[in-house]
C-alpha positions as CSV (number, residue, x, y, z in Angstrom):
1,M,7.6,41.5,-11.6
2,Q,3.9,41.7,-11.2
3,P,1.9,38.4,-11.5
4,D,-1.1,38.1,-13.8
5,K,-4.4,38.6,-12.0
6,G,-6.7,35.6,-11.3
7,Y,-4.1,32.9,-11.5
8,L,-5.5,30.1,-9.4
9,I,-6.3,27.2,-11.6
10,I,-6.8,23.5,-11.2
11,P,-8.2,20.2,-12.0
12,N,-10.6,19.9,-14.9
13,V,-12.7,17.5,-12.9
14,M,-13.4,20.2,-10.4
15,R,-14.6,22.9,-12.8
16,D,-18.1,22.5,-11.5
17,R,-16.9,24.2,-8.4
18,V,-15.9,27.4,-10.1
19,E,-16.5,30.6,-8.1
20,G,-17.8,33.2,-10.5
21,P,-17.8,33.2,-14.3
22,S,-14.9,31.6,-16.2
23,V,-13.4,33.4,-19.1
24,V,-12.0,31.7,-22.2
25,S,-8.6,32.9,-23.1
26,S,-6.4,32.7,-26.2
27,D,-3.5,32.0,-23.9
28,P,-2.4,28.4,-24.5
29,I,-2.6,27.4,-20.9
30,G,-5.4,29.8,-19.9
31,I,-3.5,31.7,-17.3
32,S,-3.1,35.2,-18.8
33,S,-4.8,38.2,-17.3
34,K,-7.7,37.6,-19.8
35,G,-8.4,34.0,-18.8
36,L,-8.7,32.1,-15.6
37,F,-10.5,29.5,-13.4
38,R,-10.8,30.0,-9.7
39,M,-11.1,26.9,-7.6
40,R,-11.8,26.3,-3.9
41,E,-9.8,23.0,-4.0
42,R,-6.9,22.2,-6.2
43,N,-3.9,19.8,-6.5
44,L,-1.8,22.3,-8.4
45,R,-1.8,26.1,-8.2
46,Y,0.1,28.2,-10.7
47,E,0.7,31.7,-11.8
48,K,2.5,33.4,-14.7
49,T,4.7,36.2,-13.6
50,D,6.2,37.9,-16.7
51,H,8.0,35.1,-18.5
52,V,8.1,32.7,-15.4
53,L,5.5,30.1,-14.7
54,V,5.3,29.3,-11.0
55,I,3.7,25.9,-10.1
56,Y,2.8,25.1,-6.5
57,M,2.5,21.4,-5.7
58,G,0.5,20.7,-2.6
59,S,0.7,17.4,-0.6
60,S,-2.1,17.5,1.8
61,L,-4.3,15.3,-0.3
62,M,-1.6,12.9,-1.6
63,S,-2.4,10.2,0.9
64,H,-5.4,9.2,-1.3
65,P,-4.6,7.4,-4.6
66,M,-7.3,9.3,-6.4
67,W,-5.7,12.6,-5.7
68,K,-2.2,11.3,-6.7
69,E,-3.7,10.2,-10.0
70,G,-5.4,13.6,-10.5
71,M,-2.3,15.6,-9.7
72,S,-0.2,13.4,-12.1
73,E,-2.7,13.8,-14.9
74,E,-2.9,17.5,-14.3
75,L,0.9,18.0,-14.2
76,E,1.1,16.0,-17.5
77,E,-1.4,18.2,-19.1
78,L,0.1,21.4,-17.8
79,C,3.6,20.4,-19.0
80,N,2.2,19.6,-22.5
81,D,0.6,23.0,-22.6
82,I,3.8,24.8,-21.5
83,A,5.5,23.5,-24.7
84,W,3.0,25.6,-26.8
85,D,3.3,28.8,-24.7
86,E,6.2,30.9,-26.1
87,E,5.7,33.5,-23.3
88,I,7.0,31.0,-20.7
89,R,10.8,31.0,-20.6
90,V,11.4,29.5,-17.2
91,V,9.4,27.2,-14.9
92,L,9.6,27.4,-11.1
93,I,8.1,24.5,-9.1
94,G,7.7,24.9,-5.4
95,D,5.8,23.0,-2.6
96,T,3.1,24.7,-0.7
97,G,4.8,24.1,2.7
98,E,1.9,21.8,3.7
99,G,3.9,18.9,4.9
100,G,6.6,18.3,2.3
101,L,6.5,17.4,-1.3
102,P,3.9,15.3,-3.2
103,G,4.9,11.7,-3.3
104,E,7.0,12.0,-0.1
105,T,5.3,9.5,2.1
106,D,3.5,7.2,-0.5
107,S,5.7,4.2,-0.1
108,M,6.0,4.3,3.6
109,E,2.3,4.8,4.0
110,A,1.7,1.8,1.8
111,A,3.7,-0.3,4.1
112,S,1.9,0.9,7.2
113,T,-1.6,0.6,5.8
114,G,-1.0,-2.7,4.0
115,R,-1.9,-1.2,0.7
116,I,-0.3,-3.2,-2.1
117,E,1.7,-1.2,-4.5
118,G,0.5,-1.8,-8.1
119,E,-3.2,-1.9,-7.1
120,M,-3.4,1.3,-9.1
121,E,-1.5,2.4,-12.2
122,F,1.9,3.9,-11.3
123,R,1.9,7.7,-11.8
124,S,5.0,9.5,-12.7
125,F,5.7,13.1,-11.6
126,A,9.2,13.2,-12.9
127,E,8.6,12.2,-16.5
128,P,6.5,15.3,-17.6
129,I,8.9,17.6,-15.8
130,S,11.9,16.0,-17.5
131,R,10.4,16.6,-20.9
132,L,10.2,20.4,-20.5
133,D,12.6,22.1,-22.9
134,R,12.8,25.3,-20.7
135,P,14.9,25.7,-17.5
136,V,13.1,24.2,-14.5
137,I,13.9,25.3,-11.0
138,A,12.7,23.5,-7.9
139,A,12.2,25.5,-4.7
140,L,12.0,23.0,-1.8
141,S,10.8,24.4,1.5
142,G,10.0,21.0,3.0
143,D,11.5,17.5,2.9
144,A,12.0,15.7,-0.4
145,I,11.6,12.0,0.4
146,G,10.9,9.1,-2.0
147,Q,9.0,10.2,-5.1
148,G,9.1,13.7,-3.8
149,L,12.9,13.7,-4.3
150,E,12.5,11.9,-7.7
151,W,10.5,14.6,-9.3
152,A,12.8,17.3,-7.8
153,L,15.7,15.4,-9.5
154,A,14.0,15.9,-12.8
155,C,14.3,19.7,-12.4
156,D,17.5,21.5,-13.6
157,I,18.2,23.5,-10.5
158,R,17.3,22.8,-6.9
159,I,17.1,25.4,-4.2
160,A,16.2,24.2,-0.7
161,S,15.6,25.6,2.8
162,E,18.0,25.0,5.6
163,T,15.7,22.6,7.3
164,S,15.0,20.3,4.3
165,H,15.9,16.6,4.3
166,F,16.4,14.3,1.3
167,G,16.3,10.6,0.8
168,L,15.1,7.6,-1.2
169,P,14.0,5.2,1.5
170,Q,12.1,2.7,-0.6
171,I,14.6,0.0,0.1
172,K,13.3,-0.2,3.7
173,I,10.0,-1.6,2.6
174,G,11.5,-3.9,-0.1
175,H,11.1,-1.5,-3.0
176,I,13.4,0.6,-5.2
177,P,12.9,4.1,-6.5
178,G,10.5,3.9,-9.5
179,D,10.3,7.4,-10.8
180,G,13.8,7.9,-12.1
181,G,15.7,8.0,-8.8
182,T,18.2,5.3,-9.5
183,Q,19.2,6.9,-12.8
184,R,19.0,10.7,-12.1
185,L,20.6,10.5,-8.6
186,S,23.6,8.6,-9.8
187,R,24.2,11.0,-12.7
188,L,24.0,13.9,-10.3
189,V,26.0,12.9,-7.3
190,G,28.0,10.0,-8.7
191,T,27.6,6.3,-8.5
192,G,29.1,5.8,-5.1
193,K,27.0,8.3,-3.2
194,A,23.8,7.2,-5.1
195,L,24.5,3.6,-4.1
196,E,25.0,4.6,-0.5
197,M,21.8,6.6,-0.3
198,I,19.6,4.1,-2.1
199,L,21.0,0.9,-0.6
200,T,20.8,2.2,3.0
201,G,17.7,4.3,2.5
202,E,19.4,7.0,4.6
203,T,18.0,10.6,4.8
204,I,20.5,13.5,4.5
205,H,20.2,17.0,5.7
206,A,20.3,20.1,3.4
207,Q,23.9,20.8,4.3
208,E,25.0,17.4,3.1
209,A,22.8,17.6,0.0
210,L,24.6,20.9,-0.8
211,R,28.0,19.4,-0.3
212,I,27.4,16.5,-2.6
213,G,25.8,18.6,-5.3
214,L,22.2,17.3,-4.8
215,I,21.0,20.9,-4.4
216,H,22.5,24.1,-5.7
217,K,21.7,26.5,-3.0
218,M,20.6,26.3,0.7
219,V,18.8,29.4,2.1
220,P,16.6,30.3,5.1
221,K,13.0,29.1,4.5
222,E,11.6,32.6,4.6
223,E,13.9,33.6,1.8
224,L,13.4,30.6,-0.4
225,M,10.9,31.8,-2.9
226,K,12.5,35.2,-3.3
227,V,15.9,33.6,-4.1
228,A,14.2,31.2,-6.5
229,M,12.2,33.9,-8.2
230,D,15.3,36.1,-8.5
231,M,17.1,33.3,-10.2
232,A,14.1,32.5,-12.5
233,G,13.7,36.1,-13.4
234,D,17.4,36.5,-14.2
235,M,17.2,33.4,-16.5
236,A,14.0,34.6,-18.1
237,S,15.8,37.9,-19.1
238,K,18.2,35.9,-21.3
239,G,17.5,34.8,-24.9
240,P,14.8,32.1,-24.7
241,T,16.1,30.1,-27.7
242,A,19.6,30.2,-26.3
243,L,18.2,28.9,-22.9
244,R,16.6,26.0,-24.6
245,Y,19.5,25.1,-26.8
246,A,22.0,25.3,-23.9
247,K,19.8,22.9,-21.9
248,E,19.4,20.6,-24.9
249,A,23.2,20.5,-25.5
250,I,24.0,19.6,-21.9
251,Q,21.3,17.0,-21.4
252,K,21.6,15.2,-24.7
253,G,25.3,15.4,-24.6
254,L,25.4,13.3,-21.5
255,D,24.1,10.3,-23.5
256,M,26.6,10.9,-26.3
257,T,30.3,10.5,-26.8
258,L,32.4,13.6,-26.4
259,E,32.8,13.9,-30.2
260,Q,29.0,13.6,-30.8
261,G,28.3,16.1,-28.0
262,L,30.7,18.6,-29.5
263,R,28.9,18.2,-32.9
264,L,25.5,18.8,-31.3
265,E,26.9,21.9,-29.5
266,A,28.3,23.3,-32.8
267,D,25.0,22.7,-34.7
268,L,23.0,24.5,-32.0
269,Y,25.6,27.3,-31.9
270,L,25.3,27.8,-35.7
271,L,21.5,27.7,-35.5
272,L,21.5,30.6,-33.1
273,H,23.4,32.7,-35.6
274,T,20.2,32.8,-37.7
275,T,18.0,34.3,-34.9
276,R,17.0,37.9,-34.3
277,D,17.8,37.4,-30.6
278,R,21.5,37.0,-31.4
279,T,21.5,40.2,-33.4
280,E,19.7,42.0,-30.6
281,G,22.2,40.7,-28.0
282,I,25.2,41.9,-30.0
283,K,23.6,45.3,-30.7
284,A,22.6,45.7,-27.0
285,F,26.1,44.8,-25.9
286,R,27.7,47.3,-28.2
287,E,25.3,50.1,-27.2
288,K,25.6,49.1,-23.5
289,K,21.8,48.5,-23.3
290,I,19.7,45.8,-21.8
291,P,18.7,43.4,-24.7
292,K,15.0,42.8,-25.4
293,F,14.8,39.2,-26.5
294,E,11.8,37.9,-28.3
295,G,12.6,34.2,-28.8
296,K,12.9,34.7,-32.6
């Protein structure tokens, strides 16, 4: 898969630092080969490769509240735009390898500097990610600690390097996780393990995270993005409507009774019968060809 050219984009507030002319695009999020902004500095960096949107979240500037606010707002805007871009079937979020994940050290830093939490409005990274209706894969090359883990929990699939560590240590400074950690971790690894991790503030290694189901795969750091991109590309080759419906059935079903969940599944299943993609899938299967799904 070849990435679209000129894919480096970021904060609206920094567009006065554009290198070269900007080109307006009809692409909903402005990252097609016909539209781009190039920035010297950025909170997020993203590129669209075929039907996969890859988002790189840097952390080198996250020690300053202004940059945290900027990144949060930018992530919110980007996730809203993704909903309107039918070309994007899968989202892959990775860290830049510059010292871990955004949000990783915020709480501990606040304790060491004496900064009072609440002086600035709380900024969620997990919420905009959790609202995405397409599959979201997190590729974690560094440590996912505190809010850095909380936004990773909002993703559907987590792939981590062998050297990564995970934890929600907010209890050590008299806090609790505030970006979905208490709710998503318990649903993922079970109440008992979630209580242990949150009440002790312990940090676990990637091997233990894999064992308890916190991450789905553990790979050498140098292979991380290839493995994640291979998975994203494989997902993106499937029917986009079926991908969204499958995710909806699973996620919404968790908050329903079994009977209600089965009804939702049946409704979505029947809706897929009206799509051209279903016809294409059956035809390709019979003809032993690779289906060409259009999301229609």
